mmCIF file as Biopython writes it, N, C-alpha, C and O atoms, coordinates in Angstrom:
data_model
#
loop_
_atom_site.group_PDB
_atom_site.id
_atom_site.type_symbol
_atom_site.label_atom_id
_atom_site.label_alt_id
_atom_site.label_comp_id
_atom_site.label_asym_id
_atom_site.label_entity_id
_atom_site.label_seq_id
_atom_site.pdbx_PDB_ins_code
_atom_site.Cartn_x
_atom_site.Cartn_y
_atom_site.Cartn_z
_atom_site.occupancy
_atom_site.B_iso_or_equiv
_atom_site.auth_seq_id
_atom_site.auth_asym_id
_atom_site.pdbx_PDB_model_num
ATOM 1   N N  . MET A ? 1  ? 17.637 -4.010  32.368 1.0 0.0 1  A 1 
ATOM 2   C CA . MET A ? 1  ? 17.336 -5.097  32.468 1.0 0.0 1  A 1 
ATOM 3   C C  . MET A ? 1  ? 16.608 -5.254  30.770 1.0 0.0 1  A 1 
ATOM 4   O O  . MET A ? 1  ? 15.858 -4.471  30.186 1.0 0.0 1  A 1 
ATOM 5   N N  . PHE A ? 2  ? 17.214 -6.662  30.284 1.0 0.0 2  A 1 
ATOM 6   C CA . PHE A ? 2  ? 16.855 -7.252  28.929 1.0 0.0 2  A 1 
ATOM 7   C C  . PHE A ? 2  ? 15.365 -7.586  29.009 1.0 0.0 2  A 1 
ATOM 8   O O  . PHE A ? 2  ? 14.883 -8.148  29.993 1.0 0.0 2  A 1 
ATOM 9   N N  . THR A ? 3  ? 14.665 -7.227  27.961 1.0 0.0 3  A 1 
ATOM 10  C CA . THR A ? 3  ? 12.971 -7.849  27.971 1.0 0.0 3  A 1 
ATOM 11  C C  . THR A ? 3  ? 13.129 -8.336  26.328 1.0 0.0 3  A 1 
ATOM 12  O O  . THR A ? 3  ? 14.124 -8.364  25.603 1.0 0.0 3  A 1 
ATOM 13  N N  . GLU A ? 4  ? 11.755 -8.693  26.082 1.0 0.0 4  A 1 
ATOM 14  C CA . GLU A ? 4  ? 11.581 -9.202  24.420 1.0 0.0 4  A 1 
ATOM 15  C C  . GLU A ? 4  ? 11.586 -7.626  23.663 1.0 0.0 4  A 1 
ATOM 16  O O  . GLU A ? 4  ? 11.659 -7.577  22.435 1.0 0.0 4  A 1 
ATOM 17  N N  . LYS A ? 5  ? 11.519 -6.574  24.338 1.0 0.0 5  A 1 
ATOM 18  C CA . LYS A ? 5  ? 11.528 -5.335  23.283 1.0 0.0 5  A 1 
ATOM 19  C C  . LYS A ? 5  ? 12.889 -4.875  23.129 1.0 0.0 5  A 1 
ATOM 20  O O  . LYS A ? 5  ? 13.113 -3.999  22.294 1.0 0.0 5  A 1 
ATOM 21  N N  . THR A ? 6  ? 13.839 -5.361  23.838 1.0 0.0 6  A 1 
ATOM 22  C CA . THR A ? 6  ? 15.509 -4.782  23.632 1.0 0.0 6  A 1 
ATOM 23  C C  . THR A ? 6  ? 15.981 -5.067  22.403 1.0 0.0 6  A 1 
ATOM 24  O O  . THR A ? 6  ? 15.868 -6.131  21.795 1.0 0.0 6  A 1 
ATOM 25  N N  . LYS A ? 7  ? 16.611 -3.895  22.000 1.0 0.0 7  A 1 
ATOM 26  C CA . LYS A ? 7  ? 16.889 -4.014  20.591 1.0 0.0 7  A 1 
ATOM 27  C C  . LYS A ? 7  ? 18.216 -4.821  20.498 1.0 0.0 7  A 1 
ATOM 28  O O  . LYS A ? 7  ? 19.065 -4.717  21.383 1.0 0.0 7  A 1 
ATOM 29  N N  . LEU A ? 8  ? 18.368 -5.544  19.525 1.0 0.0 8  A 1 
ATOM 30  C CA . LEU A ? 8  ? 19.559 -6.653  19.222 1.0 0.0 8  A 1 
ATOM 31  C C  . LEU A ? 8  ? 21.090 -5.981  19.451 1.0 0.0 8  A 1 
ATOM 32  O O  . LEU A ? 8  ? 22.069 -6.625  19.826 1.0 0.0 8  A 1 
ATOM 33  N N  . GLY A ? 9  ? 21.072 -4.474  19.126 1.0 0.0 9  A 1 
ATOM 34  C CA . GLY A ? 9  ? 22.201 -3.805  19.033 1.0 0.0 9  A 1 
ATOM 35  C C  . GLY A ? 9  ? 22.416 -3.274  20.599 1.0 0.0 9  A 1 
ATOM 36  O O  . GLY A ? 9  ? 23.416 -2.592  20.823 1.0 0.0 9  A 1 
ATOM 37  N N  . GLU A ? 10 ? 21.551 -3.558  21.618 1.0 0.0 10 A 1 
ATOM 38  C CA . GLU A ? 10 ? 22.030 -3.364  22.965 1.0 0.0 10 A 1 
ATOM 39  C C  . GLU A ? 10 ? 22.338 -4.570  23.621 1.0 0.0 10 A 1 
ATOM 40  O O  . GLU A ? 10 ? 22.541 -4.514  24.834 1.0 0.0 10 A 1 
ATOM 41  N N  . VAL A ? 11 ? 22.422 -5.809  22.951 1.0 0.0 11 A 1 
ATOM 42  C CA . VAL A ? 11 ? 23.013 -6.838  23.234 1.0 0.0 11 A 1 
ATOM 43  C C  . VAL A ? 11 ? 24.509 -7.008  22.664 1.0 0.0 11 A 1 
ATOM 44  O O  . VAL A ? 11 ? 25.514 -7.411  23.250 1.0 0.0 11 A 1 
ATOM 45  N N  . TYR A ? 12 ? 24.355 -6.611  21.446 1.0 0.0 12 A 1 
ATOM 46  C CA . TYR A ? 12 ? 25.834 -6.321  20.804 1.0 0.0 12 A 1 
ATOM 47  C C  . TYR A ? 12 ? 26.909 -5.637  21.919 1.0 0.0 12 A 1 
ATOM 48  O O  . TYR A ? 12 ? 28.038 -5.967  22.282 1.0 0.0 12 A 1 
ATOM 49  N N  . ASP A ? 13 ? 26.124 -4.670  22.237 1.0 0.0 13 A 1 
ATOM 50  C CA . ASP A ? 13 ? 27.117 -3.516  22.998 1.0 0.0 13 A 1 
ATOM 51  C C  . ASP A ? 13 ? 27.771 -4.246  23.888 1.0 0.0 13 A 1 
ATOM 52  O O  . ASP A ? 13 ? 28.961 -3.968  24.038 1.0 0.0 13 A 1 
ATOM 53  N N  . ILE A ? 14 ? 27.194 -5.337  24.692 1.0 0.0 14 A 1 
ATOM 54  C CA . ILE A ? 14 ? 27.516 -6.054  26.069 1.0 0.0 14 A 1 
ATOM 55  C C  . ILE A ? 14 ? 28.631 -6.989  25.871 1.0 0.0 14 A 1 
ATOM 56  O O  . ILE A ? 14 ? 28.730 -7.694  24.866 1.0 0.0 14 A 1 
ATOM 57  N N  . LYS A ? 15 ? 29.601 -6.984  26.995 1.0 0.0 15 A 1 
ATOM 58  C CA . LYS A ? 15 ? 30.706 -8.170  26.882 1.0 0.0 15 A 1 
ATOM 59  C C  . LYS A ? 15 ? 29.773 -9.244  26.652 1.0 0.0 15 A 1 
ATOM 60  O O  . LYS A ? 15 ? 28.613 -9.050  27.015 1.0 0.0 15 A 1 
ATOM 61  N N  . ARG A ? 16 ? 30.091 -10.411 26.079 1.0 0.0 16 A 1 
ATOM 62  C CA . ARG A ? 16 ? 29.668 -11.462 25.963 1.0 0.0 16 A 1 
ATOM 63  C C  . ARG A ? 16 ? 28.483 -11.712 25.472 1.0 0.0 16 A 1 
ATOM 64  O O  . ARG A ? 16 ? 28.071 -12.870 25.549 1.0 0.0 16 A 1 
ATOM 65  N N  . GLY A ? 17 ? 27.610 -10.622 24.814 1.0 0.0 17 A 1 
ATOM 66  C CA . GLY A ? 17 ? 26.682 -10.659 24.583 1.0 0.0 17 A 1 
ATOM 67  C C  . GLY A ? 17 ? 26.631 -11.476 23.087 1.0 0.0 17 A 1 
ATOM 68  O O  . GLY A ? 17 ? 25.766 -12.344 23.206 1.0 0.0 17 A 1 
ATOM 69  N N  . GLN A ? 18 ? 26.975 -11.504 22.307 1.0 0.0 18 A 1 
ATOM 70  C CA . GLN A ? 18 ? 27.385 -12.163 21.019 1.0 0.0 18 A 1 
ATOM 71  C C  . GLN A ? 18 ? 27.639 -13.518 21.389 1.0 0.0 18 A 1 
ATOM 72  O O  . GLN A ? 18 ? 27.461 -14.319 20.472 1.0 0.0 18 A 1 
ATOM 73  N N  . GLU A ? 19 ? 27.985 -13.965 22.422 1.0 0.0 19 A 1 
ATOM 74  C CA . GLU A ? 19 ? 28.614 -15.336 22.601 1.0 0.0 19 A 1 
ATOM 75  C C  . GLU A ? 19 ? 27.095 -15.816 23.065 1.0 0.0 19 A 1 
ATOM 76  O O  . GLU A ? 19 ? 26.576 -16.750 22.453 1.0 0.0 19 A 1 
ATOM 77  N N  . ILE A ? 20 ? 26.546 -15.315 23.909 1.0 0.0 20 A 1 
ATOM 78  C CA . ILE A ? 20 ? 25.166 -15.607 24.518 1.0 0.0 20 A 1 
ATOM 79  C C  . ILE A ? 20 ? 24.272 -16.113 23.533 1.0 0.0 20 A 1 
ATOM 80  O O  . ILE A ? 20 ? 23.780 -17.237 23.639 1.0 0.0 20 A 1 
ATOM 81  N N  . LEU A ? 21 ? 23.988 -15.207 22.402 1.0 0.0 21 A 1 
ATOM 82  C CA . LEU A ? 21 ? 23.193 -15.543 21.326 1.0 0.0 21 A 1 
ATOM 83  C C  . LEU A ? 21 ? 23.782 -16.333 20.607 1.0 0.0 21 A 1 
ATOM 84  O O  . LEU A ? 21 ? 22.891 -16.935 20.007 1.0 0.0 21 A 1 
ATOM 85  N N  . ALA A ? 22 ? 24.884 -16.761 20.247 1.0 0.0 22 A 1 
ATOM 86  C CA . ALA A ? 22 ? 25.478 -17.728 19.539 1.0 0.0 22 A 1 
ATOM 87  C C  . ALA A ? 22 ? 24.811 -19.231 20.360 1.0 0.0 22 A 1 
ATOM 88  O O  . ALA A ? 22 ? 24.123 -20.038 19.735 1.0 0.0 22 A 1 
ATOM 89  N N  . LYS A ? 23 ? 25.048 -19.347 21.353 1.0 0.0 23 A 1 
ATOM 90  C CA . LYS A ? 23 ? 24.566 -20.250 22.609 1.0 0.0 23 A 1 
ATOM 91  C C  . LYS A ? 23 ? 23.323 -20.598 22.042 1.0 0.0 23 A 1 
ATOM 92  O O  . LYS A ? 23 ? 22.988 -21.733 21.704 1.0 0.0 23 A 1 
ATOM 93  N N  . PHE A ? 24 ? 22.687 -19.613 21.958 1.0 0.0 24 A 1 
ATOM 94  C CA . PHE A ? 24 ? 20.947 -19.941 21.772 1.0 0.0 24 A 1 
ATOM 95  C C  . PHE A ? 24 ? 20.859 -19.862 19.970 1.0 0.0 24 A 1 
ATOM 96  O O  . PHE A ? 24 ? 19.894 -19.337 19.415 1.0 0.0 24 A 1 
ATOM 97  N N  . ALA A ? 25 ? 21.449 -20.169 19.580 1.0 0.0 25 A 1 
ATOM 98  C CA . ALA A ? 25 ? 21.904 -20.160 18.190 1.0 0.0 25 A 1 
ATOM 99  C C  . ALA A ? 25 ? 20.725 -19.012 17.086 1.0 0.0 25 A 1 
ATOM 100 O O  . ALA A ? 25 ? 19.927 -19.223 16.173 1.0 0.0 25 A 1 
ATOM 101 N N  . VAL A ? 26 ? 21.121 -18.039 17.683 1.0 0.0 26 A 1 
ATOM 102 C CA . VAL A ? 26 ? 20.424 -16.668 16.982 1.0 0.0 26 A 1 
ATOM 103 C C  . VAL A ? 26 ? 21.406 -16.546 15.785 1.0 0.0 26 A 1 
ATOM 104 O O  . VAL A ? 26 ? 22.519 -16.038 15.924 1.0 0.0 26 A 1 
ATOM 105 N N  . PRO A ? 27 ? 20.963 -17.017 14.640 1.0 0.0 27 A 1 
ATOM 106 C CA . PRO A ? 27 ? 21.312 -16.444 13.349 1.0 0.0 27 A 1 
ATOM 107 C C  . PRO A ? 27 ? 22.022 -15.270 12.849 1.0 0.0 27 A 1 
ATOM 108 O O  . PRO A ? 27 ? 22.843 -15.200 11.935 1.0 0.0 27 A 1 
ATOM 109 N N  . CYS A ? 28 ? 21.430 -14.113 13.822 1.0 0.0 28 A 1 
ATOM 110 C CA . CYS A ? 28 ? 21.638 -12.833 13.326 1.0 0.0 28 A 1 
ATOM 111 C C  . CYS A ? 28 ? 23.313 -12.517 13.926 1.0 0.0 28 A 1 
ATOM 112 O O  . CYS A ? 28 ? 24.033 -11.548 13.685 1.0 0.0 28 A 1 
ATOM 113 N N  . VAL A ? 29 ? 23.512 -13.404 14.549 1.0 0.0 29 A 1 
ATOM 114 C CA . VAL A ? 29 ? 25.562 -13.419 14.810 1.0 0.0 29 A 1 
ATOM 115 C C  . VAL A ? 29 ? 26.276 -13.187 13.683 1.0 0.0 29 A 1 
ATOM 116 O O  . VAL A ? 29 ? 27.168 -12.371 13.454 1.0 0.0 29 A 1 
ATOM 117 N N  . THR A ? 30 ? 25.585 -14.301 12.778 1.0 0.0 30 A 1 
ATOM 118 C CA . THR A ? 30 ? 26.423 -14.444 11.564 1.0 0.0 30 A 1 
ATOM 119 C C  . THR A ? 30 ? 25.951 -13.826 10.391 1.0 0.0 30 A 1 
ATOM 120 O O  . THR A ? 30 ? 26.607 -13.798 9.350  1.0 0.0 30 A 1 
ATOM 121 N N  . CYS A ? 31 ? 24.837 -13.330 10.525 1.0 0.0 31 A 1 
ATOM 122 C CA . CYS A ? 31 ? 24.132 -12.502 9.354  1.0 0.0 31 A 1 
ATOM 123 C C  . CYS A ? 31 ? 24.822 -11.273 8.854  1.0 0.0 31 A 1 
ATOM 124 O O  . CYS A ? 31 ? 25.133 -10.483 9.745  1.0 0.0 31 A 1 
ATOM 125 N N  . PRO A ? 32 ? 25.116 -10.949 7.693  1.0 0.0 32 A 1 
ATOM 126 C CA . PRO A ? 32 ? 25.575 -9.561  7.668  1.0 0.0 32 A 1 
ATOM 127 C C  . PRO A ? 32 ? 24.429 -8.539  7.579  1.0 0.0 32 A 1 
ATOM 128 O O  . PRO A ? 32 ? 24.787 -7.378  7.778  1.0 0.0 32 A 1 
ATOM 129 N N  . MET A ? 33 ? 23.017 -8.749  7.299  1.0 0.0 33 A 1 
ATOM 130 C CA . MET A ? 33 ? 21.988 -7.989  7.114  1.0 0.0 33 A 1 
ATOM 131 C C  . MET A ? 33 ? 21.635 -7.363  8.367  1.0 0.0 33 A 1 
ATOM 132 O O  . MET A ? 33 ? 21.164 -6.239  8.541  1.0 0.0 33 A 1 
ATOM 133 N N  . ALA A ? 34 ? 21.997 -8.452  9.404  1.0 0.0 34 A 1 
ATOM 134 C CA . ALA A ? 34 ? 21.824 -8.141  10.753 1.0 0.0 34 A 1 
ATOM 135 C C  . ALA A ? 34 ? 22.212 -7.000  11.309 1.0 0.0 34 A 1 
ATOM 136 O O  . ALA A ? 34 ? 21.616 -6.430  12.223 1.0 0.0 34 A 1 
ATOM 137 N N  . ARG A ? 35 ? 23.419 -6.560  10.670 1.0 0.0 35 A 1 
ATOM 138 C CA . ARG A ? 35 ? 24.312 -5.423  11.226 1.0 0.0 35 A 1 
ATOM 139 C C  . ARG A ? 35 ? 23.634 -3.916  10.751 1.0 0.0 35 A 1 
ATOM 140 O O  . ARG A ? 35 ? 23.834 -2.819  11.272 1.0 0.0 35 A 1 
ATOM 141 N N  . MET A ? 36 ? 22.933 -4.187  9.809  1.0 0.0 36 A 1 
ATOM 142 C CA . MET A ? 36 ? 22.303 -3.133  9.342  1.0 0.0 36 A 1 
ATOM 143 C C  . MET A ? 36 ? 20.815 -2.822  10.363 1.0 0.0 36 A 1 
ATOM 144 O O  . MET A ? 36 ? 20.268 -1.720  10.390 1.0 0.0 36 A 1 
ATOM 145 N N  . GLU A ? 37 ? 20.486 -3.648  10.903 1.0 0.0 37 A 1 
ATOM 146 C CA . GLU A ? 37 ? 18.979 -3.895  11.473 1.0 0.0 37 A 1 
ATOM 147 C C  . GLU A ? 37 ? 19.235 -3.987  12.983 1.0 0.0 37 A 1 
ATOM 148 O O  . GLU A ? 37 ? 18.416 -4.633  13.635 1.0 0.0 37 A 1 
ATOM 149 N N  . LEU A ? 38 ? 20.180 -3.471  13.563 1.0 0.0 38 A 1 
ATOM 150 C CA . LEU A ? 38 ? 20.618 -3.466  14.883 1.0 0.0 38 A 1 
ATOM 151 C C  . LEU A ? 38 ? 19.698 -2.945  15.864 1.0 0.0 38 A 1 
ATOM 152 O O  . LEU A ? 38 ? 19.333 -3.299  16.985 1.0 0.0 38 A 1 
ATOM 153 N N  . ASP A ? 39 ? 19.400 -1.843  14.963 1.0 0.0 39 A 1 
ATOM 154 C CA . ASP A ? 39 ? 18.595 -0.714  16.128 1.0 0.0 39 A 1 
ATOM 155 C C  . ASP A ? 39 ? 17.060 -1.025  15.825 1.0 0.0 39 A 1 
ATOM 156 O O  . ASP A ? 39 ? 16.256 -0.385  16.502 1.0 0.0 39 A 1 
ATOM 157 N N  . LEU A ? 40 ? 16.448 -2.115  14.699 1.0 0.0 40 A 1 
ATOM 158 C CA . LEU A ? 40 ? 15.282 -2.199  14.455 1.0 0.0 40 A 1 
ATOM 159 C C  . LEU A ? 40 ? 14.905 -3.477  15.099 1.0 0.0 40 A 1 
ATOM 160 O O  . LEU A ? 40 ? 13.945 -3.489  15.869 1.0 0.0 40 A 1 
ATOM 161 N N  . LEU A ? 41 ? 15.672 -4.704  14.815 1.0 0.0 41 A 1 
ATOM 162 C CA . LEU A ? 41 ? 14.970 -5.842  15.442 1.0 0.0 41 A 1 
ATOM 163 C C  . LEU A ? 41 ? 15.187 -5.860  17.196 1.0 0.0 41 A 1 
ATOM 164 O O  . LEU A ? 41 ? 16.174 -5.372  17.746 1.0 0.0 41 A 1 
ATOM 165 N N  . ASN A ? 42 ? 14.096 -6.499  17.886 1.0 0.0 42 A 1 
ATOM 166 C CA . ASN A ? 42 ? 14.062 -6.723  18.852 1.0 0.0 42 A 1 
ATOM 167 C C  . ASN A ? 42 ? 14.208 -8.037  19.363 1.0 0.0 42 A 1 
ATOM 168 O O  . ASN A ? 42 ? 14.188 -8.883  18.469 1.0 0.0 42 A 1 
ATOM 169 N N  . LEU A ? 43 ? 14.334 -8.440  20.400 1.0 0.0 43 A 1 
ATOM 170 C CA . LEU A ? 43 ? 14.680 -10.019 20.849 1.0 0.0 43 A 1 
ATOM 171 C C  . LEU A ? 43 ? 13.564 -10.627 20.940 1.0 0.0 43 A 1 
ATOM 172 O O  . LEU A ? 43 ? 13.778 -11.836 21.020 1.0 0.0 43 A 1 
ATOM 173 N N  . GLY A ? 44 ? 12.216 -10.324 20.973 1.0 0.0 44 A 1 
ATOM 174 C CA . GLY A ? 44 ? 10.880 -10.966 21.081 1.0 0.0 44 A 1 
ATOM 175 C C  . GLY A ? 44 ? 10.883 -11.469 19.563 1.0 0.0 44 A 1 
ATOM 176 O O  . GLY A ? 44 ? 10.850 -12.646 19.203 1.0 0.0 44 A 1 
ATOM 177 N N  . GLN A ? 45 ? 10.933 -10.261 18.696 1.0 0.0 45 A 1 
ATOM 178 C CA . GLN A ? 45 ? 11.024 -10.641 17.183 1.0 0.0 45 A 1 
ATOM 179 C C  . GLN A ? 45 ? 11.903 -11.847 16.461 1.0 0.0 45 A 1 
ATOM 180 O O  . GLN A ? 45 ? 11.659 -12.879 15.835 1.0 0.0 45 A 1 
ATOM 181 N N  . ILE A ? 46 ? 12.936 -11.199 16.864 1.0 0.0 46 A 1 
ATOM 182 C CA . ILE A ? 46 ? 14.028 -12.281 16.620 1.0 0.0 46 A 1 
ATOM 183 C C  . ILE A ? 46 ? 13.611 -13.980 16.883 1.0 0.0 46 A 1 
ATOM 184 O O  . ILE A ? 46 ? 13.710 -14.828 15.996 1.0 0.0 46 A 1 
ATOM 185 N N  . ALA A ? 47 ? 13.090 -14.284 18.407 1.0 0.0 47 A 1 
ATOM 186 C CA . ALA A ? 47 ? 12.771 -15.424 18.959 1.0 0.0 47 A 1 
ATOM 187 C C  . ALA A ? 47 ? 11.926 -16.072 18.133 1.0 0.0 47 A 1 
ATOM 188 O O  . ALA A ? 47 ? 12.192 -17.210 17.749 1.0 0.0 47 A 1 
ATOM 189 N N  . GLU A ? 48 ? 10.653 -15.341 17.707 1.0 0.0 48 A 1 
ATOM 190 C CA . GLU A ? 48 ? 9.528  -15.741 17.165 1.0 0.0 48 A 1 
ATOM 191 C C  . GLU A ? 48 ? 9.990  -16.295 15.781 1.0 0.0 48 A 1 
ATOM 192 O O  . GLU A ? 48 ? 9.856  -17.467 15.428 1.0 0.0 48 A 1 
ATOM 193 N N  . MET A ? 49 ? 10.472 -15.439 15.154 1.0 0.0 49 A 1 
ATOM 194 C CA . MET A ? 49 ? 10.959 -15.894 13.735 1.0 0.0 49 A 1 
ATOM 195 C C  . MET A ? 49 ? 12.026 -17.388 13.717 1.0 0.0 49 A 1 
ATOM 196 O O  . MET A ? 49 ? 12.034 -18.322 12.915 1.0 0.0 49 A 1 
ATOM 197 N N  . TYR A ? 50 ? 12.700 -17.189 14.700 1.0 0.0 50 A 1 
ATOM 198 C CA . TYR A ? 50 ? 13.849 -18.510 14.552 1.0 0.0 50 A 1 
ATOM 199 C C  . TYR A ? 50 ? 13.562 -19.419 15.764 1.0 0.0 50 A 1 
ATOM 200 O O  . TYR A ? 50 ? 14.484 -20.134 16.158 1.0 0.0 50 A 1 
ATOM 201 N N  . ASP A ? 51 ? 12.281 -19.462 16.438 1.0 0.0 51 A 1 
ATOM 202 C CA . ASP A ? 51 ? 11.678 -20.224 17.489 1.0 0.0 51 A 1 
ATOM 203 C C  . ASP A ? 51 ? 13.014 -20.255 18.440 1.0 0.0 51 A 1 
ATOM 204 O O  . ASP A ? 51 ? 13.771 -21.197 18.208 1.0 0.0 51 A 1 
ATOM 205 N N  . ILE A ? 52 ? 13.300 -19.586 19.206 1.0 0.0 52 A 1 
ATOM 206 C CA . ILE A ? 52 ? 14.369 -19.349 19.899 1.0 0.0 52 A 1 
ATOM 207 C C  . ILE A ? 52 ? 13.623 -19.241 21.654 1.0 0.0 52 A 1 
ATOM 208 O O  . ILE A ? 52 ? 12.661 -18.605 22.086 1.0 0.0 52 A 1 
ATOM 209 N N  . ASP A ? 53 ? 14.464 -20.050 22.215 1.0 0.0 53 A 1 
ATOM 210 C CA . ASP A ? 53 ? 13.946 -19.623 23.697 1.0 0.0 53 A 1 
ATOM 211 C C  . ASP A ? 53 ? 14.121 -18.513 24.089 1.0 0.0 53 A 1 
ATOM 212 O O  . ASP A ? 53 ? 15.215 -17.956 24.185 1.0 0.0 53 A 1 
ATOM 213 N N  . LEU A ? 54 ? 12.931 -18.009 24.394 1.0 0.0 54 A 1 
ATOM 214 C CA . LEU A ? 54 ? 13.189 -16.095 24.793 1.0 0.0 54 A 1 
ATOM 215 C C  . LEU A ? 54 ? 13.457 -16.170 25.812 1.0 0.0 54 A 1 
ATOM 216 O O  . LEU A ? 54 ? 14.503 -15.634 26.179 1.0 0.0 54 A 1 
ATOM 217 N N  . VAL A ? 55 ? 12.491 -16.993 26.898 1.0 0.0 55 A 1 
ATOM 218 C CA . VAL A ? 55 ? 13.113 -17.185 28.275 1.0 0.0 55 A 1 
ATOM 219 C C  . VAL A ? 55 ? 14.067 -17.208 28.994 1.0 0.0 55 A 1 
ATOM 220 O O  . VAL A ? 55 ? 14.496 -16.477 29.887 1.0 0.0 55 A 1 
ATOM 221 N N  . GLY A ? 56 ? 14.562 -18.670 28.252 1.0 0.0 56 A 1 
ATOM 222 C CA . GLY A ? 56 ? 15.987 -18.754 28.584 1.0 0.0 56 A 1 
ATOM 223 C C  . GLY A ? 56 ? 16.929 -17.635 28.051 1.0 0.0 56 A 1 
ATOM 224 O O  . GLY A ? 56 ? 17.569 -17.035 28.915 1.0 0.0 56 A 1 
ATOM 225 N N  . LEU A ? 57 ? 17.074 -17.335 26.990 1.0 0.0 57 A 1 
ATOM 226 C CA . LEU A ? 57 ? 18.083 -16.436 26.394 1.0 0.0 57 A 1 
ATOM 227 C C  . LEU A ? 57 ? 17.852 -15.036 27.371 1.0 0.0 57 A 1 
ATOM 228 O O  . LEU A ? 57 ? 18.929 -14.695 27.859 1.0 0.0 57 A 1 
ATOM 229 N N  . LEU A ? 58 ? 16.775 -14.194 27.752 1.0 0.0 58 A 1 
ATOM 230 C CA . LEU A ? 58 ? 16.688 -13.271 28.453 1.0 0.0 58 A 1 
ATOM 231 C C  . LEU A ? 58 ? 17.100 -13.365 30.215 1.0 0.0 58 A 1 
ATOM 232 O O  . LEU A ? 58 ? 17.401 -12.449 30.980 1.0 0.0 58 A 1 
ATOM 233 N N  . LYS A ? 59 ? 16.990 -14.658 30.440 1.0 0.0 59 A 1 
ATOM 234 C CA . LYS A ? 59 ? 17.442 -15.268 31.922 1.0 0.0 59 A 1 
ATOM 235 C C  . LYS A ? 59 ? 19.120 -14.992 31.927 1.0 0.0 59 A 1 
ATOM 236 O O  . LYS A ? 59 ? 19.726 -14.414 32.829 1.0 0.0 59 A 1 
ATOM 237 N N  . GLU A ? 60 ? 19.737 -15.578 30.639 1.0 0.0 60 A 1 
ATOM 238 C CA . GLU A ? 60 ? 21.156 -15.462 30.643 1.0 0.0 60 A 1 
ATOM 239 C C  . GLU A ? 60 ? 21.651 -14.029 30.505 1.0 0.0 60 A 1 
ATOM 240 O O  . GLU A ? 60 ? 22.348 -13.456 31.343 1.0 0.0 60 A 1 
ATOM 241 N N  . LEU A ? 61 ? 21.162 -13.443 29.208 1.0 0.0 61 A 1 
ATOM 242 C CA . LEU A ? 61 ? 21.259 -11.952 29.259 1.0 0.0 61 A 1 
ATOM 243 C C  . LEU A ? 61 ? 21.727 -11.190 30.691 1.0 0.0 61 A 1 
ATOM 244 O O  . LEU A ? 61 ? 22.749 -10.713 31.185 1.0 0.0 61 A 1 
ATOM 245 N N  . ASN A ? 62 ? 20.217 -11.401 31.050 1.0 0.0 62 A 1 
ATOM 246 C CA . ASN A ? 62 ? 19.652 -10.611 32.306 1.0 0.0 62 A 1 
ATOM 247 C C  . ASN A ? 62 ? 21.139 -10.902 33.717 1.0 0.0 62 A 1 
ATOM 248 O O  . ASN A ? 62 ? 21.743 -10.038 34.353 1.0 0.0 62 A 1 
ATOM 249 N N  . GLU A ? 63 ? 21.246 -11.959 33.753 1.0 0.0 63 A 1 
ATOM 250 C CA . GLU A ? 63 ? 22.452 -12.675 34.699 1.0 0.0 63 A 1 
ATOM 251 C C  . GLU A ? 63 ? 23.691 -12.278 34.424 1.0 0.0 63 A 1 
ATOM 252 O O  . GLU A ? 63 ? 24.477 -12.239 35.371 1.0 0.0 63 A 1 
ATOM 253 N N  . LEU A ? 64 ? 24.152 -11.901 33.110 1.0 0.0 64 A 1 
ATOM 254 C CA . LEU A ? 64 ? 25.475 -11.623 32.442 1.0 0.0 64 A 1 
ATOM 255 C C  . LEU A ? 64 ? 25.602 -9.971  32.892 1.0 0.0 64 A 1 
ATOM 256 O O  . LEU A ? 64 ? 26.626 -9.320  33.098 1.0 0.0 64 A 1 
ATOM 257 N N  . LYS A ? 65 ? 24.272 -9.578  32.959 1.0 0.0 65 A 1 
ATOM 258 C CA . LYS A ? 65 ? 24.131 -7.717  33.354 1.0 0.0 65 A 1 
ATOM 259 C C  . LYS A ? 65 ? 24.542 -7.735  34.615 1.0 0.0 65 A 1 
ATOM 260 O O  . LYS A ? 65 ? 25.184 -6.772  35.033 1.0 0.0 65 A 1 
ATOM 261 N N  . LYS A ? 66 ? 24.303 -8.633  35.306 1.0 0.0 66 A 1 
ATOM 262 C CA . LYS A ? 66 ? 24.082 -8.537  36.755 1.0 0.0 66 A 1 
ATOM 263 C C  . LYS A ? 66 ? 25.181 -8.689  37.070 1.0 0.0 66 A 1 
ATOM 264 O O  . LYS A ? 66 ? 25.382 -8.152  38.160 1.0 0.0 66 A 1 
ATOM 265 N N  . LYS A ? 67 ? 26.431 -9.380  36.483 1.0 0.0 67 A 1 
ATOM 266 C CA . LYS A ? 67 ? 28.038 -9.811  37.034 1.0 0.0 67 A 1 
ATOM 267 C C  . LYS A ? 67 ? 28.723 -8.237  36.462 1.0 0.0 67 A 1 
ATOM 268 O O  . LYS A ? 67 ? 29.846 -7.830  36.759 1.0 0.0 67 A 1 
ATOM 269 N N  . LYS A ? 68 ? 27.916 -7.657  35.752 1.0 0.0 68 A 1 
ATOM 270 C CA . LYS A ? 68 ? 28.668 -6.343  35.348 1.0 0.0 68 A 1 
ATOM 271 C C  . LYS A ? 68 ? 29.163 -5.439  36.487 1.0 0.0 68 A 1 
ATOM 272 O O  . LYS A ? 68 ? 29.760 -4.394  36.230 1.0 0.0 68 A 1 
#
């Protein structure tokens, strides 16, 4: 289950994870620096930094994970 504590790298590891991040306009998808911070940044931090709908993001990520 994805939570606000989930590291960005875990989302990158699932199929369509980056697609969902892009849908929510998470700039980390296109940021070269994010690649170096995959194991440091968590979804809660990213949502707070960029004013992203964390509840909606987590809902979609968890729905995707259920389909696997």
